[in-house]
N, C-alpha and C positions, 0 to 999 in steps of 0.2 A: 115917676120913673124917670132918675136922674141918668142922662145918657155921659160917659164918661170924653173928654176928649183925644183924638187921635193921637196925641201927644202921650199919655197915659197909654195907652196901645202898645204903643212904641217901647215903653220900659217892659215889657213881659217878655219873658225870653224866647218866649215859642213865636213871638209876632215878629221881633229883631229883625226879621230878614225879608219882612213882604214888603211891598212897595208903599207909598203911601196913599196911596188910593185904595187898596185894600184895607189899609188903617182906618180910613175913614168909615170904610163899609162897615165893617166890624164896631165901631164906634154905633154908628146908628142904630145897628140891633141889640147893643148890650145895656146893662143900668146896673150902679154901683150900690149896693145893700152893706149896710153899716150893720155891726152883733157888737153886743157886750161881750162882758167875759162870761163866759160861761154859754151864751147862746149856742142855740144846735142852728150849722149849716143845715146839713141834711139828714136823715137816718138811715139805717142800711134797711134793705128792703122797699125804700123811697124807690121810687121812679123817675129814670135820669132825664129831667126833660129838661136838663142845663147843664152845659161846663161854665163851674164854675173856677177862677181864678184869683186869689190870694191878692189882694191889691198892697194892705197894710197890716200889721199886725201878727199873730201867728194862729194856725188851727191845727189842732192835733187830729187824727184819722185814726181811729179805732174800731176792733173787736171786741164784741159781748162773747167770753169764752164759756166752753160749756161747763166749768166749773164757778160761773159766776161772776169773775174775776175780767175787766177789760184788759186786751192788749194793744197798746198803742203802736200800728205802724208806720207812722212818721208824724212829724212833729212841720208843718210848712211854714215859711214866714213869705212876704212877698214874692212874688212870679211865681209862684208854686201850685201847680193841676189840681186840683179837686174834683176828684169821679173822672175823669178826663174819657179813660178806658168804658168805662160803665156807659156814660154817653154816647162814645162812639158806635159802641157796638148794638146800644137802644135796650141794655139789658137794667133788674134795677141796683142802683148800689151797692156794693158788696162789702160797705161799710161805714160808720158814722164817723162825723165830722161836728166837731163843737171847737170854737174859740176860745185861745187861752188865756185873750187879754182881749181889749177892746182891737176890732179890728174891720174891715171891708173887703169885700171880696166883687171881682167882677163877674155879671152873670150872662152868658151868652145862649139864649135859648138852644136848645137841639135841632129844628128843624129851620129857621131863621142863619143856622150857621152852615147847616147842611149845602140848603140854597146858594151858602157863599161858596161852597167847596166845589160846586157844580160848576158854577160860572166863574169861578176865579181857579186854575186849577193849579196857581201859583201857592195857593194855601197849602197844597193836598201837599207838598212834600214838606214841610217844616213839619205840617202834626203827626205824619205818621213818624217819622223819627222820635221827635217828643213822646210818643205815644209809644213808641219803642226800648228807649231808655228808662222810662215807667217801668215797664216792664219789668226792665234787667233790675234796677233797683229794688223792687218790690219782692223779686225773687230772691235777690241776696240777703234783703231785710228778713224776709220770713225764714229763710236758711240761718240767718243768726240769731234767731228768736229758738229756733228750735235745737240747736247743738252746743257744744262747749259748754264750757263750766259759768254759772250764775258771773262769776267776778270778773271772767274775759271779757262777758257782755256786757258789763257796765264799762268794764276797761275802751272797751272800743267806741261804746256809745258818749260819754264823756272827750276822748280823743275828738271824735266825729264832730262833736255839737264847740268842744275848742275851736278846731277847723274852720266849721261854718261861723261864728257868732264870737270867740276870742278876742281879745284885746288886749295885750300890755296892763296891768292894773294890779295895783292891792300886794304889790311881791309876786307875782304870776301871772296869768291869762285868766280875765276874769270874764265868765259866759253869764251876761246879762240875759238866762233867763232862768227866774226861779218856779223849780219842779217840785211837787210833793213829794215825801217818800214814797206814797200810793201809784202816782202816776211815774215815780224812776220803776217801780216793779212790773209797770204795765207795759211800758216802753222797751224791759227785758226778759218781759215772760216769766214772772219770780213772783213770790211772795211778796207781803210788804214786812213782814219781819224777817224776812232776808234781805231785804231793801233798807232797813233800818242798820242792820250787824254791820252791812260794809260800807253805809256810808259814815258811822261810825268810829269804825275802825280805821277808812283812811282820815276823818277829820285828828282823831290821834294821833297817826303816825304820820300829817303834814302831807299827806298826797293829795291830797283833795277838801280845800275847807269851805262850809257849807255857810255861805250869809243870807241874809235877809231877803235879796233882791237877785241873788244869784247864787255862781260857787266857782272858786278862786281854785285852779288847774297848779298848785305849786311844784310840783316833782312829776314833769310828764315822760323823763325815763321809768320812772315806777310804774305810771301809766302803761306805756309802750311796750315792757316786758310781760306786764300782765297780759296784757291785748294777744300778745305772739303765743302764747299758754295755749 
């Protein structure tokens, strides 16, 4: 088992406001685990024995749909909590998580973490506020997946990715996150055929260009207009 240094705990938004002593206590019961691209972090229905927090790389959280397609609920980068609500409530993980690229995660055993919470009340406020925020975000995400036009969902997705990951480059805003057409379909709750059709049209119209290592948002005004619709 590899324990993280307290300085690594300080980089995680959930724990930025806790004391250095509390960070050291968290580090002492935690471990760092590495994943290759495509490795499973946990499966839907697994016992929530750990709080997972992404330390590096990106991890997608998804549910298996009744029609056999996966629906991606979120893509987490460094600092993102995985399965925190399930672990807090001691219920099975409600979705699956897989590494989109080489990644590392901080694993905190649930029972050890609860013991720390009981002994150190300063940890409780930060955890509860973060879990509340995650519930709001997931509720919003599910609403986005079930309502509105498909093209509107695509536009909102890429605007969000541009705000989170985008950098000025290549004649627009470069998003260094290569996603397949199937993954885009899963993120927006649609079919791969629709995903291919929308992305092909956007490429042709110079709205959003697909490249081997990501995407270039060329016409943000066009996407914002679609997102508003």
